[in-house]
C-alpha positions in Angstrom: 207.9 142.2 193.7 210.1 142.8 190.8 207.3 143.9 188.5 206.3 146.6 190.9 209.9 147.9 191.3 210.3 147.9 187.5 207.1 149.9 187.1 208.1 152.5 189.7 211.5 153.0 188.0 210.2 153.0 184.4 210.3 156.3 182.5 208.4 156.5 179.2 208.9 155.2 176.7 209.8 152.0 178.6 210.0 148.6 176.9 210.2 145.5 179.0 210.9 142.1 177.3 210.4 138.9 179.3 211.8 135.5 178.5 211.9 132.2 180.2 210.2 128.7 180.1 206.5 128.1 180.7 205.7 128.7 184.3 208.7 130.9 185.0 206.5 133.9 186.0 206.4 136.1 183.0 202.7 136.8 183.1 202.8 137.4 186.9 205.6 139.9 186.4 203.8 141.6 183.5 200.6 141.8 185.6 202.4 143.4 188.6 204.2 145.8 186.2 200.9 147.0 184.6 198.9 147.0 187.9 201.6 149.3 189.4 201.3 151.6 186.4 197.6 151.9 187.2 195.8 149.3 185.1 192.6 148.2 186.9 190.6 145.1 186.5 191.7 141.8 185.0 195.0 141.7 183.2 194.9 138.4 181.2 197.7 137.1 179.2 197.4 138.1 175.6 198.7 134.7 174.3 195.9 134.2 171.7 195.4 137.9 170.8 199.1 138.8 170.7 198.4 142.2 172.3 196.2 144.0 174.8 196.2 147.7 175.1 195.4 149.8 178.2 195.2 153.5 179.0 195.5 155.1 182.3 195.4 158.9 182.3 197.7 160.2 179.6 199.7 156.9 179.4 199.2 154.2 176.8 200.3 150.7 177.7 200.6 147.6 175.7 201.0 144.0 176.9 202.2 141.6 174.2 202.9 137.9 174.0 205.1 136.7 171.1 204.6 133.0 172.0 202.3 132.4 168.9 203.9 135.1 166.7 205.4 132.5 164.3 201.8 131.4 163.6 200.8 134.9 162.5 200.1 136.1 159.0 202.7 137.9 156.9 202.8 141.5 157.8 202.1 141.0 161.6 205.4 142.7 162.3 204.1 146.0 161.0 201.3 146.5 163.5 203.5 145.2 166.4 206.2 147.8 165.7 203.5 150.5 165.4 201.9 149.4 168.7 205.3 149.5 170.4 206.1 153.0 169.0 202.7 154.3 170.2 203.1 152.9 173.7 204.4 154.8 176.7 205.0 151.5 178.5 205.2 148.1 176.8 205.7 144.6 178.3 206.3 141.7 176.0 206.2 138.1 177.1 208.2 135.6 175.1 210.3 138.5 173.7 213.0 136.0 172.6 210.7 134.8 169.8 211.2 138.1 168.0 213.8 140.2 169.7 214.3 142.2 166.5 210.9 143.8 167.1 211.9 145.4 170.3 213.6 148.8 170.4 217.3 149.1 171.4 216.1 150.8 174.7 214.3 147.6 175.8 215.2 146.0 179.1 215.3 142.2 178.6 214.6 140.1 181.7 214.9 136.3 181.7 213.2 134.3 184.5 214.0 130.7 185.4 212.4 128.6 188.2 214.8 127.5 190.9 214.7 123.7 191.3 213.5 122.7 194.7 212.1 126.3 195.4 208.6 126.6 194.0 208.4 130.3 194.5 212.1 131.1 193.8 213.3 132.5 190.5 216.7 133.1 188.9 216.5 136.5 187.2 218.9 137.8 184.6 218.8 141.1 182.8 220.3 142.2 179.5 220.3 145.6 177.9 221.7 147.3 174.8 221.2 150.8 175.9 222.2 152.9 178.9 218.5 153.8 179.6 217.7 150.1 180.2 220.8 149.6 182.4 219.8 152.6 184.6 216.2 151.3 184.8 217.4 147.9 185.9 219.7 149.3 188.5 216.9 151.5 189.9 214.6 148.4 190.2 217.4 146.5 192.0 217.7 149.3 194.5 214.0 149.4 195.0 214.1 145.7 195.8 217.0 146.2 198.3 219.8 144.7 196.2 
């Protein structure tokens, strides 16, 4: 799975932004990413909370969902930036709702369902930093591409 490969190739600090329509697989990818990093127990989507934090050993992880970000109160951006800065690993669903909050080192992955293939996904990566490009290339090699 792509989330597992991305987790195995991630080097902190690592920021993963996910985009795509409802049902594209953002939450499943985020869950696989966090589970591979060692998060145990349920990993629910943080849609209504905006963020969930996890710790595993010395690592701090944050799972965010920007879907409802526009509905937040003024000043929400401050705690989000702080949470991202404190995280060793961060995964953000609906990252396209506030891309300006992600650091330049973030790897942005867009998922789109393939028509006629219920389990198939088109995947596209974008990056503004060499670290993100290297991370993506490592994950592709892990997946055999």
